[in-house]
N, C-alpha and C positions, 0 to 999 in steps of 0.2 A: 023897971024895968031890967031887963038883963046885966048883966056886970061886964065891965070888959073883959076881965077873963075867962070868963063863960063863952062870949061869940069867939073872944079868938081858942080858948079852945076847943070851937064846935066847926071851927074853921080849918082847924088842922085837921082834924078827923076826919071833916067830910072831902077837906083835900088827898089825905090820904088812901081812902077808901076809895074815890077817884082816880086816884094813881095805880091801884089796885087792880082795879076792874078792867079800868084800861089798860094793863098790862094783860092781865087778862084774855080782853078781846083781841089785843093785838095777837096774843100767845095762837088764839086758834085761827084768826085769821091769817097769820103765819103757815100756818100747818096746814092748811086748806089751802095757799096758794104752793105751796113749795113740793105739797103730795099732787096738784094741778102741773103743775110742774116738772115733777117726776115721771107722771102718766105723759104726759106728752113727747118726756125722751125717749120713753121706755118703746112708746109710739112712730115713732122714727127708726130707732134703731132696728126694732119689726118690719120696716118700712125694707129700708135697706137689708137688713136679710134675705128676705124673700126676694127685693131687686136682684140682689150679688146671686143666689140660686135660681132665678129663672134664668139669668143669665147665662151661669153656670151649664144648667141643662142645652139652652139652643145651643151651646158651644156644644157640646158632646153630640150633638143629634147633627147638630150640620154638619160635625167631624165626621161620622158612622156616614152619613149623607155621601161625602167627600169621598171617602175610603170603597164606599158599597161603586161609585162610580169609579173608581181608577181602578176597582178589580176586573169590572164591565169592558173600561177599555184596555187589560191587558189580554182579556181573554178577546174581544174584536181582533185586535194585533197578531195573538195566537191562529186564532182562527185564518186569516189572510197569508197569515208569513207559512201557511200548511198546506190553504188551498194555494198560493201561488209556489210552494212548491211539486204540489203533484201537476199543477198545469206544466210545468215548467222542467221536471225533471223526466226524465227517460220512462219510460212503461216496467224497464225491474226495480230501477229505486222507486219509482211512486209504489210501488207493490209492495216492498222493503218498510217506506214509510205507514204503509195501511196495515201490513200486518202486526208497527209496531206498536202501534197504536190501538188497534183493538188488543196487540197483550199486555197493556198500560190497560184498557180499561176492565180488561175482566180482572183481570188481579185484586182480587180483594184485598188484600194483606201491605201494603205500604210501611216501605220501610225507611225512615226520615235519616237513618244513624248509618253508614257502612257496614257494612260484616265485618269488624274490625277488633279485635280486642288490646282491650284498656287496661290500663297498667295503672295504677296508683304514681302520684308524683314519686319523684323518689329522696331519698335524703345523702345519699351519698352516689361518689359517680362509680360510672362503671367501670372495669379498668380489666383488659385480658391475663391471662397468670403470667407469674414471673413477670409483669410488668408492673411499673410505679400507677398508681392510681391519678386520676388529674386534680384531686384536690390536695397531694402529696406537697410538700412544702417547696421541695428540687424538683415540681416539674416543669418538667419544659427549658431550665436548666442546662445548659451545656457547660461544661469546661475548658472550651478553646484557647489554649495558652496561644497560639498563634492571634489570635483578632487584637485586632489594633483599636484602641479608646480613638472617637474622635476627636481631635484637637481644635474643633472650631467652635466658634460660642455663635451666640448670637450680636456681638458687637463686631463680627466681621464681615456680617451684610449689611446693605442698605436698605430706608425702607420697602425700596419695590424689588424686595429679595434678589437682586444682584451683588454680587463678592465687591467686595472694597477691593480697590487697588491700594497699595502702599508705595 
């Protein structure tokens, strides 16, 4: 029959082959499980992103609707005030209001900035000729020799800003 060494050697070779085959199968199944888990996490992230995008779109749609409502309310208040002003004002003032409104409606050019000249900011302070400028080192300093320096200090007052009486 078989010798003991052949039997042990065959057993070891079978054990190593079985361990190698098991490791290979584990590697294959682990890769499939890992890819399934990764795919599931990807789908969850996509669903979360789509939900967020849907929420943002709904937010802006609602904001747009609210701004339109606000604009319409402003128009309604303006019309109400204009109609009330026409009803409650004298005929001469009512005529002036209507003329001003018609003039505004007929004017096609809208000016949002008044017709004034704009200058870029200056990096120097303007001054009158012959005087020292506002950025001069001694601007605003007067040499009054009669001016007395105060002799009071914070120690001369109590906590409620009343003078201490010694």
